[in-house]
C-alpha positions in Angstrom: 12.5 21.3 -35.6 10.7 24.7 -35.7 11.5 27.4 -33.2 8.0 27.2 -31.7 8.4 23.5 -31.1 11.9 24.0 -29.6 10.7 26.7 -27.3 7.8 24.6 -26.1 10.1 21.6 -25.4 12.6 23.8 -23.5 9.9 25.4 -21.4 8.5 22.1 -20.3 12.1 20.9 -19.5 12.6 23.9 -17.2 9.3 23.4 -15.4 9.4 19.7 -14.9 13.2 19.0 -14.6 15.2 16.3 -16.2 15.2 14.1 -13.0 11.4 13.5 -13.3 11.5 13.3 -17.1 14.0 10.5 -17.3 12.5 8.2 -14.7 12.4 4.7 -16.3 9.3 2.6 -16.6 10.0 -1.1 -16.0 8.2 -4.1 -17.4 6.1 -2.1 -19.7 5.1 -2.2 -23.4 5.8 0.7 -25.7 4.9 2.0 -29.2 5.9 5.0 -31.3 3.5 7.3 -33.0 4.2 10.0 -35.5 2.6 13.5 -35.6 0.5 13.2 -38.9 0.3 16.9 -39.8 0.8 20.5 -38.8 4.1 22.3 -38.0 5.4 19.2 -36.1 4.5 16.7 -38.8 6.9 13.8 -38.8 8.0 14.2 -35.2 7.5 11.1 -33.0 6.2 10.4 -29.5 6.7 7.3 -27.4 3.8 5.8 -25.5 4.6 3.4 -22.7 1.8 1.3 -21.1 1.8 -1.1 -18.2 0.9 -1.5 -14.5 2.2 0.4 -11.5 4.0 -1.6 -8.8 5.4 -4.3 -11.1 5.3 -7.2 -10.8 1.5 -7.4 -10.2 -0.3 -9.8 -7.8 -4.0 -10.2 -7.1 -5.5 -8.8 -4.0 -5.3 -11.0 -0.9 -6.9 -9.5 2.3 -4.2 -8.9 4.9 -1.4 -9.8 2.6 -1.5 -7.7 -0.6 -3.8 -4.9 -1.6 -3.8 -5.7 -5.4 -3.6 -2.0 -6.3 -2.0 -1.9 -9.7 -3.1 1.0 -11.8 -3.1 0.8 -15.6 -0.7 3.6 -16.5 0.5 5.4 -19.6 3.6 7.5 -20.0 4.0 9.8 -23.0 7.2 11.5 -24.1 8.9 13.0 -27.1 10.8 10.2 -28.8 13.8 12.2 -29.6 14.3 14.1 -26.3 12.4 12.0 -23.7 10.6 15.1 -22.6 7.1 14.4 -21.2 4.1 15.2 -23.4 1.1 16.6 -21.5 -2.4 17.5 -22.5 -3.5 14.1 -23.8 -7.2 13.2 -23.7 -7.3 9.4 -23.2 -9.8 6.7 -22.5 -9.4 2.9 -22.2 -11.5 -0.2 -22.7 -10.3 -2.9 -20.2 -10.4 -6.6 -20.8 -10.0 -9.4 -18.3 -9.6 -13.2 -18.8 -9.5 -15.4 -15.7 -6.9 -17.8 -17.3 -5.1 -18.8 -20.5 -7.8 -21.4 -21.3 -10.5 -18.7 -21.3 -8.2 -16.4 -23.4 -7.5 -19.1 -26.0 -11.2 -19.8 -26.4 -12.1 -16.2 -27.2 -12.5 -15.1 -30.8 -12.0 -11.4 -29.9 -11.1 -9.2 -26.9 -14.8 -8.4 -26.7 -15.4 -12.0 -25.6 -13.4 -11.5 -22.4 -14.7 -12.7 -19.1 -15.2 -9.1 -18.1 -15.1 -5.9 -20.2 -15.3 -2.3 -19.0 -15.5 0.5 -21.6 -14.8 4.2 -21.7 -12.6 4.4 -18.6 -10.9 7.8 -18.2 -7.1 7.6 -18.1 -6.4 10.8 -16.2 -3.2 12.9 -15.8 -1.3 12.5 -12.5 -0.9 15.9 -10.7 2.7 17.1 -10.7 3.9 14.4 -13.1 3.7 15.7 -16.7 3.2 12.9 -19.3 1.9 10.4 -16.7 -1.7 9.1 -16.9 -3.4 6.4 -14.9 -6.7 4.5 -14.5 -7.0 3.3 -10.9 -7.9 -0.3 -10.2 -7.6 -3.2 -7.7 -6.7 -6.5 -9.5 -7.1 -10.2 -9.1 -4.9 -12.8 -10.8 -5.6 -13.2 -14.5 -4.9 -11.8 -18.0 -5.4 -8.1 -18.6 -5.6 -6.1 -21.9 -6.3 -2.5 -22.7 -7.5 -0.6 -25.7 -6.2 3.0 -25.4 -7.8 5.7 -27.6 -8.0 9.4 -27.8 -5.7 12.3 -28.9 -2.3 13.5 -27.8 -1.4 17.2 -28.0 2.2 17.5 -29.2 3.4 20.8 -27.5 0.6 22.7 -29.2 2.1 22.1 -32.6 0.2 19.0 -33.7 -2.3 16.4 -32.6 -1.6 12.6 -32.6 -4.6 10.2 -32.6 -4.3 6.9 -30.9 -6.4 3.8 -30.9 -4.4 0.7 -30.0 -4.8 -2.5 -28.0 -2.2 -4.4 -25.9 -2.4 -7.4 -23.6 -0.1 -8.5 -20.8 2.4 -11.3 -21.2 1.5 -14.6 -19.5 3.9 -17.3 -18.4 1.1 -19.8 -19.3 1.0 -19.2 -23.0 0.9 -16.7 -25.9 -1.4 -13.7 -25.3 -0.6 -11.6 -28.3 -3.4 -12.5 -30.7 -5.5 -9.3 -29.9 -2.5 -6.9 -29.8 -2.4 -4.0 -32.3 0.7 -3.7 -34.6 3.6 -1.6 -33.4 4.0 -2.7 -29.8 7.4 -3.9 -28.4 8.2 -5.1 -25.0 5.6 -6.3 -22.5 4.1 -6.0 -19.1 3.4 -9.1 -17.0 0.0 -10.6 -16.3 -1.2 -10.5 -12.7 -0.3 -13.5 -10.6 -1.5 -15.2 -7.5 0.4 -13.8 -4.5 0.5 -17.3 -3.0 2.9 -18.3 -5.8 5.7 -16.3 -4.1 5.2 -17.6 -0.6 8.4 -18.8 1.0 8.1 -21.2 2.6 5.2 -22.5 0.6 3.4 -24.0 3.7 2.8 -20.6 5.4 -0.3 -21.2 7.6 -0.2 -17.7 9.0 -0.7 -16.1 5.6 -3.4 -18.7 4.7 -5.3 -17.7 7.8 -5.0 -14.0 7.2 -6.3 -14.4 3.7 -9.3 -16.6 4.7 -12.6 -14.7 5.2 -14.1 -15.4 8.6 -17.8 -16.0 8.6 -18.6 -15.9 12.3 -17.5 -14.6 15.6 -16.3 -18.1 16.6 -14.1 -18.4 13.6 -12.7 -14.9 14.2 -11.7 -15.8 17.8 -10.4 -19.2 16.8 -8.0 -17.7 14.1 -5.4 -17.1 16.8 -5.1 -20.8 17.7 -3.0 -23.5 16.1 -5.7 -25.9 15.1 -9.0 -24.3 13.9 -9.6 -23.7 10.2 -12.5 -21.8 8.6 -15.7 -23.8 9.0 -14.2 -26.1 11.7 -14.6 -26.2 15.5 -12.3 -24.3 17.7 -10.1 -26.2 20.1 -7.6 -25.6 22.9 -7.7 -22.3 24.9 -9.9 -20.5 22.4 -12.6 -23.3 22.5 -12.5 -23.3 26.3 -13.0 -19.6 26.3 -15.9 -19.7 23.9 -17.6 -22.4 25.9 -16.8 -20.8 29.3 -18.3 -17.4 28.4 -21.9 -18.6 27.9 -21.6 -20.9 31.0 -20.4 -18.1 33.1 -23.2 -15.9 31.9 -25.8 -18.7 32.7 -24.2 -19.3 36.2 -24.5 -15.6 36.9 -28.2 -15.6 36.0 -29.1 -18.6 38.1 -27.0 -17.3 41.0 -28.9 -14.0 41.0 -32.2 -15.8 40.9 -31.2 -18.0 43.9 -30.2 -14.9 45.9 -33.4 -13.2 45.0 -35.5 -16.2 46.2 -33.6 -16.2 49.5 -34.2 -12.5 49.9 -37.9 -12.8 49.2 -38.2 -15.6 51.8 -36.7 -13.6 54.6 
């Protein structure tokens, strides 16, 4: 290792501190890339990719926000020191289920594709890059491409694709060579309910379409699209009746006043 590279690595270590440097990334996939030329030719970096807040679950209003950013961590393979200054973008692929994935002939045939998403650096966390997103359950894949600056002593190009690992079947057919490990596909948060028959959670996650449904959510019987019953139903019926009684009572009093 040249003196310039050693000095660059040591300066980064002093600035960022080993505690932040050696934070592990769980349930992620990783690959190793070599510096192709320049003074640092032959040195290797490790790129780790996955989702934040593993395991990941789809958004369910009132229960789970579904915020699982696509994240990349880049470090020197030999020392684990973070590598900053990467310029990265991602193409994102989404399949709703394993059947849809199996039918596709390429990642471009996904149920939804978004291209050219910036994978930006996280302030105060060298070597950490994210693309923010809110997820629903399904199969996610990412093509990461761009360049990585190796301590100012070499440039590493990257263009690689990796998909999550599904419990429902093999999702590796679109993966680029060189990846090891995996990150999990995004699941339905209802799958981890305990007990399974959790009516409170079901009601929270149900979108209310009217004022009647919103008031009725607090009772034991009503469901979305059904009539309210019990105290809530009586309250809903009583309010308009009380209003009508008030109007007729006022008119009666007015007529008596006019007749005097």
